[in-house]
N, C-alpha and C positions, 0 to 999 in steps of 0.2 A: 355403511347399511347397518341397519338393526337387528340386534342380535336375536335370532329367533327362541322362545322361547320353551324350554328343554322340560324333560315331564317333571323333573323337581318344582319346579318354578310352578309350573301349571297343580302341583297337589300345593304347593302352599299356597295357591290363589284360592282354590276350591275351600280350603280348610281356611281362611279366611273370610272368604263369603258366608261359609255354614258357622263364623262364629258372630258373624255380625247380625245373622237373621235369628240364632239363638238369642244375642244380648238384644235384640230388636221386641221379638216375643217375649221374653221375659218383665222386658219394659212398658211392654202394651198391658200386662197382666198385671204390673204394679197400676201403673195407671186406671186402668179400672177397677182395680180394688180400694185405691182410694177415693175414687167416685162412688162406689158403689157407699161406702162408709161416710162421707158427705151424704149422696141419698138419704140413706137409712137414718142418719143421726138428723138430717129434716124433717122426716117421717116420724121420730121420738120428740120431736120437739114438743115442751110443756106434759113430758109423761109424768105421771106417777108412780114411782117406787110401792109406795104401799098398793096402790089400784092395781098393780100387776100382782104386786105377793095375794090381795084378797083374791083375786082371778084364778091363781094358783090352790088357795086354799077351799077353791069349788066347788074342784073336781072329786068326781064321784067313784067311785068302782064302777060302776058302768061304762063309761067315758073311757078310762084307764082300761080296762077287758079289751074292749073293742078296739080301741089303738093298737094294742100289743098282739091281739088275734091277729088282724089286718097286716102288723108289721111280717110277725110268722108267716101268712101268706103270701105277703111280697118274697118275700124269700126261696120258700118251698117253689113257688113261679119260678125264680130266676134259677131254681135249680133244674128243673125241668126246661129249660131253655138250655142251662150249660152242656145235658144230653143231647138236641139239637144239634148247638153249637159241633158238639163233635162228630154228632153224624154229620153235617155239611165237611168239614176239614177231616174227609174220609177217615176218621177213627170209628171202627164199631164200637158202639156205646159199650158192646160185652167186653171187650178188651179191656177196658177199664171199670174197676167194681162200681154201683152205683153209689156206693156208701161215699166213695172217694171222689167222685165226680160233684156229688151233693155238697159235700165238706170244701171243696175247692170253691165251686161255684158262691157260696156263704164268706169264704175268705178273700175270694177276690173282688166279689160288689162292693164287700166291705171297706176295705183299703180303697178303692179306685173311686166312689161314692164321695169317701170325706179326702183323701190324699190329691185326687185327681189325676188328671192324662190316665183317664181310664184306661183309654187304647193300651200305653207302654206298664203300667201297674197290670190289667187284667192277666196281658202274656206273660209279664215276671213270674208270676204268681202259677200260672198255671206250668210254666216250662219248671218249674219247682219241682211243683204239686206229681206231675205226672210223670220226674223224672224216670222212676224206675219203672213204667210203662210203656218205656223207650219211644217217648212222643218227643218231635226234635223240636228247634225253633218256629220253620215253618208251617207248621200243626198247629201251635201254640198261639201263633199269629192271627191264623187263618179260625180260629175258634174264637177269639177275642175279638177280629173284627166282627166277627158275624154277631156276636153280642153287643157290640156298641152298635151297629146297625140296627137291630133288634128294638135298641130303647127308643132311639130318634124315631124307625118305623111306627112302632107302637105310637109314641109322642105326637108324631104327625097326623098319625091315621085318627085317632081320638080327639085331637084338637080340633081336624078341619069338619068332625063330624058335628063337635059338639058345637062349634062355630057359627056352620050354617043351617044347623035345625033350632036351634037356641035365638027366644021373640024377645025374650024381656034383657034386656043390661041397663034398666037404669039405676043398678045399683054399681053399676062399671063405669070407669074413666074410659069408653068404647063404645062409637058408637055404631049402630047397624051397619052402616056401608063400610066402615073398615072392618067389623068383626068377620064382614062377609066374604073382605078381599084378602084377607087374612087367610083364613077358611079356604077359599079357593085355592091359594098359591099351596098351600101345603095338600089338599088332595091331588095337585096335579103333580107334586114330587112322590106321592104314595102310587100312584095310578101308570107314574112313568117305571117304579120299581115292577109293580106288576108287571108289566108288560114287557119290560126285562127279563124276569125269569121265565115267561111263556117262550122265551125264544130260545131258549135253553143252553146246551157248552158253545154253540158259537158264537153267544154273543158274549164271552168273556174278555177281561181288560184286562190289559196288563202282558208280559211278556214272560217266556222260559218258566222259572219254577214258581215266579209271583204273578203267574197269570191268575186273574180272579172270574172263578167261573158263577153264573147265578146259581142259588138253591133252586132245588126243581119246585113247581107248583102245589104240590103238596107240602115239602117245609116251608114254602112262604108261606102257605095258608096257615100252618100253625104256629110260626112266625110270628104272623102276625096277632093271632087271636094269645098268643101268650102277652106277647107285648102290653095287647091294650087292656087283659084282667091285672097285669102288673103295675100300670099304672092308674087302672081304678082302685085298687087295694089302698097301692101305697097311698092315692089322695085322700082314700076312707080316715087311714090314718089322720091325717090334718083336719077332715073334718068333723071325726069325732072329736076332737081337742079343741072345737071353737063351742063360744059362748052359748047357751041353746036361746034359740027364737029372738037370735041379734041378727042374724045375715039372710041370704038367701037359701036359695032352694040349691039342691047339690048339681043341679045343670049350671045354673048362674057360677059357683063357686067352683063346678070344676075347670071353668074355660080360664078365670083368673088365675086358679092354680097351675095349669100347663102353659101358661102365658110366660107368669113369675119362672119356672121352671125351664120354657124355651132360651128366657133373656141369660140364665144363670149358664146353661151350657154354652151360649153363644158365646160367655164372658172369657170363659176357659181359666175360671178363677173355681179352686178347691170346692167342692162340693156347692157351688154357686153361694159362698158364704157373702152376704150383705146383699149381693142382686138379688136374689129370689126373694130374701124377705122385704126390700126396699119396693121392690115392685108388686108383690103382692098386697104391700099395705094400699100402696098408690093406687091398687084396683079393687080392692075388694073393700076398704073404709075410707076412701076419701073423705076429708073433711070432721072424722069420726070424732065422738065427744069423747073425751077422756077416757069415760067406765069401759067406753065400745072398746077403744082403742086398747085398751090396758089387757083387755081379754082375750084380743087377737096377739098382740104381742108374747101374751103370754102361752098363748096355743104355739106362736111360731117356736116360741122355746122347747117348751114342752116335747114338739115336733121332733128338736133337732136332738134332742136326747134319747127318745124313744125310738128313732129309725137311722139315726148316725152313729153317736155315742156309744148307745148300750154296745150294739151291734160288731161296732169297730173295737171296743175291749175285748167282746168275745171271741170274734177272728184272730186280734192279733194271743191271745190265748190259746186259741186251738193250734197255731203257728208256730209258735212257741214247744207247745207241747210233741207237733208234728218235728217240729227241728230236731229236738233234744232227742225222741226215738229215733230219728235217723242215726243221727250222730253217735248216741249209743250201740247201734244196729252196725255201726261201722268201725267205732273200737272193737266191740266184740266181737 
């Protein structure tokens, strides 16, 4: 008779399955990244570097100032979402200094947006930053999950509204029927979330300590509002950097921007690198002549620097100083 597997055999088997899933996930991300790079290379075919450099030289102080202001507004909004997340995670916001919460939100988002794995990266940053306030792993994970859900909620809410109400898609590679179908699908998901929140604690998901309960309708409303504001000001960062008078009004641009970001998020590639750019170029500037395409490429590069690279460097410096102060305090 075959020997029944013991606990050690089952543990080894589970470890093997976990390793196989991890390897498959990494392989899939590599495939997506390579595919996005090839797609982006195709979109940039025939691009003149001198034209891109000329597009950079055309930037004026008002454009840069607006982009910087909207970047600051986005991270300020993310700070408010952090306070809301702590409230949802059953941590009274006043038990953690507001300055510490806002600084943690900045570091967590700057890292997770650029490195990827937003839920894990954010949870790790929060657990370390809030350690002195007796925040455990469960609370950090709940707060990070709330923040990640807020990002998706805002994306779907704003995208569904834009797709269902925008009448002109002549400058997008997107038919009216396709836009309405995508918008309706996103709207259904948003409505499902609202219904879930209205059901209260009885509609929780999971078991024991990992049971997730929906936020209250008041918190959910604030969550949706802040998420929409964040997506709007973030989109304005890129819109402010686009060549003047070259492309569509803000509403049409917003559709392309949100779809490109949705593709980047779905790809699980860090910061949606390559995926966002390739999708955005395909939607907003299909077949554009080189000067116009060069202006959009310059805008995308400037957007990456202002909204990703600069905050990441600032967050790394802030996290380093905080860690040095913490270690100095321990040594002292």
